[in-house]
C-alpha positions, 0 to 999 in steps of 0.5 A, a space after each residue: 500500500 505504501 508503495 502505491 501511495 508513494 508512487 501516486 504522490 510521485 506521479 502527482 508531483 510530476 504532473 504538477 511540474 508539467 502543468 506548472 511548466 505549461 503555465 510558465 510557457 504562457 507567461 503573463 498570458 502571452 501566446 506569441 510574440 514577434 520583434 523585428 528591427 533593422 535597416 530595410 532590405 532593399 535588394 532588387 527594389 531601391 538598391 543593393 545595400 541594407 537600409 538604402 531607404 531607412 529602417 523597418 520594425 514591428 513588434 506584436 504580442 498575441 495574448 491567450 484570449 486572442 487579443 493582439 497589440 503592437 505597432 509597426 514603423 517603416 521609415 522609407 525615404 519619404 517627406 512624411 517620414 514613412 508610416 506608423 501602424 497600430 497592429 491588431 493581428 498576428 499570425 505565427 506559422 512556425 518561424 514566420 510571423 504575419 502582422 496587420 493593422 491600421 496606419 495611424 501616421 501620416 494623416 493622409 493614410 490614416 485607416 489604410 490597412 498595413 500588412 507585413 511579414 518576417 521570418 526568424 531564420 538565423 541565430 547568429 552570424 554563421 546562420 543564414 540571415 533573417 528575412 523581412 517582407 515589405 510594408 504593404 499598404 492596402 485599401 481601407 476597405 481591404 477585407 482580409 486580415 493577417 490570418 487570411 492573407 498568406 492563404 489567399 495570397 501565397 505570393 507574399 512569401 516571395 517578397 521575403 528578402 534577406 535582412 543580414 543587418 536586422 534581427 527577427 525573433 518569432 516566438 
């Protein structure tokens, strides 16, 4: 009897540790996060060197209740200093993150749908570089979010470009 009780206590303790670990993995209720930053990837677009027209960044958190918060900035060479968007959608597909939201700056683009993506490829300078996509600015009436875009428009994956001087972290 004591062996059974001891075994049951041990099994209970192991299950408790596993359950505790599962809760820790969703620290503060965050299910997914993405952080992207660095110079623009301009190869084949505006030039062949990173940052040829400024910098690019986005960060987003997805909580266990499905809520998403974040922001994106693309400071492409423009008199208005680029765009800023408030993100409300994050889709993580393995090491690739898709984000979308609404442009908040400049004023003449407020409400335009913003979409971008990035891939977390390398861990250090010896690995292939991470990749970033362009900032897509879509009609305010565009009916799809970041959860639907990669399935309806798979060509967005073709827009990923190496970002050797940038960093992408998808979790």
